[in-house]
C-alpha positions as CSV (number, residue, x, y, z in Angstrom):
1,M,23.0,10.3,26.1
2,D,19.6,10.0,24.4
3,V,17.1,9.1,27.1
4,T,14.4,8.4,24.6
5,F,15.9,4.9,24.0
6,E,15.2,4.0,27.6
7,T,11.5,4.3,26.8
8,I,11.7,1.2,24.6
9,G,14.0,-0.6,27.1
10,L,17.5,0.1,25.6
11,E,20.2,1.7,27.7
12,V,22.6,4.0,25.7
13,P,25.0,5.3,28.4
14,S,27.7,6.6,26.1
15,E,28.5,7.9,22.7
16,K,30.3,4.7,21.9
17,A,27.2,2.7,22.8
18,F,25.0,5.1,20.7
19,N,27.3,4.6,17.7
20,Y,27.3,0.9,18.1
21,L,23.5,0.8,18.2
22,A,23.3,3.0,15.1
23,E,25.7,0.7,13.2
24,R,23.8,-2.4,14.2
25,A,20.5,-0.9,13.1
26,G,22.1,0.1,9.8
27,D,23.4,-3.5,9.3
28,Q,20.2,-5.3,10.4
29,G,17.5,-2.9,9.5
30,E,15.2,-3.1,6.4
31,P,16.5,-0.7,3.8
32,T,14.4,2.1,2.2
33,Q,15.4,5.2,0.4
34,L,14.0,8.5,-0.8
35,T,15.3,11.1,-3.2
36,R,15.2,14.7,-1.8
37,R,16.4,17.8,-3.7
38,G,19.3,16.1,-5.4
39,A,20.2,14.1,-2.3
40,V,19.2,10.6,-1.1
41,L,18.0,9.6,2.3
42,H,18.8,6.0,3.2
43,G,16.5,4.7,6.0
44,R,17.0,1.5,8.0
45,C,14.3,0.1,10.2
46,W,15.5,-2.5,12.7
47,K,12.4,-4.3,14.0
48,L,13.1,-5.8,17.4
49,G,9.7,-7.4,17.8
50,E,6.5,-6.5,19.8
51,G,6.2,-3.3,17.7
52,L,9.6,-2.0,18.9
53,E,11.9,-0.4,16.4
54,V,15.2,1.4,16.0
55,W,15.4,3.8,13.0
56,T,18.7,5.1,11.5
57,V,19.1,7.4,8.5
58,L,22.1,8.1,6.3
59,Y,22.3,11.2,4.1
60,E,23.9,10.9,0.7
61,S,24.7,14.3,-0.9
62,G,24.5,15.1,-4.6
63,T,28.3,14.6,-4.8
64,G,28.1,11.1,-3.4
65,D,29.3,11.8,0.1
66,I,27.5,9.7,2.7
67,F,27.3,10.4,6.4
68,Y,25.2,9.4,9.4
69,A,22.2,11.6,10.0
70,D,20.1,10.2,12.8
71,C,19.3,7.2,15.0
72,R,16.1,7.1,17.1
73,P,13.7,4.6,18.9
74,G,10.3,3.9,17.7
75,F,7.1,1.9,18.3
76,R,4.7,0.9,15.6
77,A,1.2,1.9,16.9
78,R,-1.7,-0.5,16.7
79,Y,-4.4,2.1,16.0
80,T,-4.6,4.9,13.4
81,Q,-5.5,8.6,13.6
82,R,-6.7,10.7,10.7
83,I,-4.7,14.0,10.6
84,S,-6.1,16.9,8.6
85,P,-5.1,19.5,7.8
86,W,-1.4,18.8,8.2
87,A,2.1,20.1,7.3
88,L,5.4,18.3,6.9
89,T,8.7,19.8,7.8
90,E,11.9,18.0,6.7
91,Y,15.4,18.3,8.0
92,D,17.1,16.2,5.3
93,E,20.7,16.5,6.5
94,E,19.6,15.6,10.0
95,G,17.5,12.6,8.8
96,E,14.4,14.0,10.5
97,A,10.9,15.0,9.6
98,V,8.1,16.5,11.7
99,V,4.4,16.5,11.0
100,H,2.1,19.2,12.5
101,G,-1.6,18.8,12.1
102,Y,-5.1,18.3,13.7
103,C,-7.0,15.1,14.5
104,D,-10.0,14.5,12.2
105,G,-10.2,18.1,11.3
106,T,-10.8,19.2,14.9
107,D,-8.9,21.6,17.0
108,T,-6.9,18.8,18.7
109,E,-3.4,19.6,17.8
110,V,-0.6,17.1,17.3
111,L,3.1,17.5,16.4
112,F,5.2,14.4,16.1
113,E,8.4,12.9,14.8
114,L,7.7,11.1,11.5
115,Q,9.5,7.8,11.6
116,N,9.0,6.3,8.2
117,L,9.5,9.1,5.6
118,T,11.7,6.9,3.5
119,E,9.4,3.9,3.9
120,V,6.3,5.6,2.6
121,G,7.9,7.7,-0.1
122,P,6.4,10.8,-1.8
123,G,3.2,9.1,-2.8
124,G,2.0,8.8,0.8
125,F,2.0,12.6,1.2
126,R,-0.4,13.7,-1.6
127,A,-3.7,13.2,0.2
128,Q,-5.5,15.9,2.1
129,E,-5.6,13.7,5.2
130,L,-2.9,11.4,6.6
131,H,-3.6,8.0,8.3
132,V,-1.1,7.9,11.1
133,G,-0.2,5.5,13.9
134,L,0.7,7.6,16.8
135,C,2.4,6.5,20.1
136,G,4.0,8.5,22.8
137,L,7.2,7.2,24.3
138,A,7.0,8.1,27.9
139,Y,10.0,9.7,29.7
140,R,8.1,9.3,33.0
141,A,4.6,8.3,34.0
142,R,2.4,8.0,37.1
143,V,-0.8,6.0,37.8
144,C,-3.4,7.3,40.2
145,K,-6.8,5.7,41.0
146,R,-8.4,9.1,41.6
147,K,-9.9,10.7,38.6
148,A,-8.2,13.8,37.1
149,A,-9.1,16.2,34.4
150,A,-7.9,15.1,30.9
151,L,-4.8,17.0,29.6
152,W,-3.1,17.2,26.3
153,Q,-0.6,20.0,26.1
154,P,2.9,20.7,24.7
155,L,5.5,20.0,27.4
156,E,7.1,23.4,26.8
157,K,3.9,25.0,28.3
158,S,3.4,22.7,31.2
159,A,7.0,22.1,32.2
160,P,9.4,24.3,30.1
161,T,12.5,23.2,31.9
162,R,11.9,19.6,31.0
163,A,11.0,20.1,27.4
164,A,13.9,19.0,25.2
165,Q,12.1,18.4,21.8
166,E,9.3,20.3,20.0
167,N,7.3,17.0,19.9
168,D,7.4,16.5,23.7
169,W,3.9,16.5,25.2
170,S,2.3,16.4,28.7
171,L,-0.9,14.3,29.0
172,T,-3.4,12.9,31.5
173,G,-6.0,10.4,30.6
174,R,-8.1,7.3,31.6
175,V,-6.7,3.9,30.9
176,I,-8.8,2.0,28.4
177,A,-6.5,-1.0,28.0
178,F,-2.9,-2.0,28.7
179,K,-0.6,-4.9,28.0
180,P,2.8,-5.9,29.4
181,L,5.6,-6.1,26.7
182,R,9.2,-7.3,26.8
183,N,12.0,-5.9,24.7
184,P,13.4,-9.0,23.0
185,L,16.9,-7.5,22.8
186,S,17.4,-6.3,26.3
187,G,14.7,-8.2,28.3
188,S,13.4,-4.9,29.7
189,E,9.8,-4.9,30.8
190,L,7.5,-2.4,29.3
191,Y,3.8,-1.5,29.2
192,W,1.6,-0.6,26.2
193,V,-1.2,1.6,27.4
194,Y,-4.2,2.9,25.5
195,L,-5.6,6.2,26.9
196,D,-8.7,8.2,26.6
197,L,-7.7,11.9,26.7
198,E,-11.2,13.1,25.8
199,R,-9.8,15.1,22.9
200,L,-8.2,12.0,21.4
201,R,-7.3,8.4,22.2
202,L,-3.6,7.7,22.2
203,E,-1.2,4.8,22.7
204,V,1.6,5.3,25.2
205,L,4.7,3.1,25.7
206,V,6.1,3.1,29.3
207,N,9.2,1.5,30.6
208,R,8.2,-0.3,33.8
209,R,11.1,1.4,35.7
210,A,9.7,4.8,34.7
211,L,6.2,4.0,36.0
212,R,5.3,5.4,39.4
213,G,2.2,5.5,41.7
214,D,-0.6,2.9,42.0
215,P,-0.7,-0.4,40.0
216,L,-1.7,0.0,36.4
217,A,-5.4,-0.8,35.9
218,V,-8.3,-0.2,33.5
219,G,-10.1,2.9,34.6
220,A,-7.2,4.4,36.4
221,T,-5.7,7.8,35.6
222,L,-2.3,8.0,33.9
223,S,-0.2,11.1,33.7
224,A,2.9,11.1,31.5
225,E,5.4,13.2,29.6
226,V,6.0,11.7,26.2
227,W,8.1,12.0,23.0
228,L,5.4,11.8,20.3
229,Q,6.3,9.8,17.2
230,G,4.3,8.2,14.5
231,H,4.2,6.2,11.2
232,V,2.2,7.2,8.2
233,L,0.3,4.4,6.5
234,D,0.2,4.3,2.7
235,E,-2.6,2.7,0.7
236,R,-1.0,-0.7,0.8
237,A,-0.5,-0.6,4.6
238,L,-4.1,0.5,5.1
239,R,-5.4,-2.4,3.0
240,S,-3.2,-4.9,5.0
241,R,-4.9,-3.8,8.2
242,Y,-8.3,-5.0,7.2
243,E,-9.4,-7.5,9.8
244,G,-12.9,-8.4,8.5
245,V,-16.4,-7.4,9.6
246,D,-16.6,-5.3,12.7
247,R,-18.8,-7.4,15.0
248,A,-19.6,-4.4,17.1
249,Y,-22.2,-3.6,14.4
250,A,-25.4,-5.7,13.9
251,T,-26.0,-7.3,10.5
252,P,-29.1,-5.2,9.8
253,D,-26.9,-2.1,10.0
254,F,-25.0,-3.3,6.9
255,W,-28.2,-4.1,4.9
256,S,-29.8,-0.7,5.8
257,G,-27.2,1.0,3.7
258,L,-28.4,-0.9,0.6
259,K,-32.1,0.1,0.8
260,R,-33.5,1.9,-2.1
261,K,-35.0,5.3,-1.4
262,N,-37.9,5.1,-4.0
């Protein structure tokens, strides 16, 4: 079945298990909805804890018929990226949306599954730039203490036979930070890893069972193949992330911005 669920520590070995997970997410998830071209998308976000999520979407047609559209794993990233320019492609009856854009107006390309279309609503997609929390859910990963050149490339180019989704990416980067996590539902051990890919910094979630090579350590090189997903932050979410004064800046730096020029 869908191997992407293994990246967040959930085993879905059969269609029956998949349907049960989708039903449970529908029952326990936080409801949101969005009107689209005469139809309604009903989103449910089941927050498992530690940033782990399961999203399910129901599609309600204009005639009132409701059917299951999609169920997928997710991870709510800790850091945000600014994406501009960007384009949104929706597959309403499949319950999916994909964003294609560039980080901070550079030539660093990203294409990712948008998790929270129904949560943000139409108001969150009117700005020229999007604030997005991106995280790659790793199918497989390997740690090597030897340095290697940074890589950020669509998986269909680096390993065409393994690319299953358009938002699959291949990457290599230096570990900036990492933290062990545990899926509260299954007990599976995971790692949150923050990587410097030179072209961008990206969060990656790795199931411990899928991690190969040397022990994970700051400064080590991590190579991985990931399913890239993300959450768009609306204005309210951006305000709620304010954590006070950044102590990395000295106090005189703030006052310098208030000096009169005459």
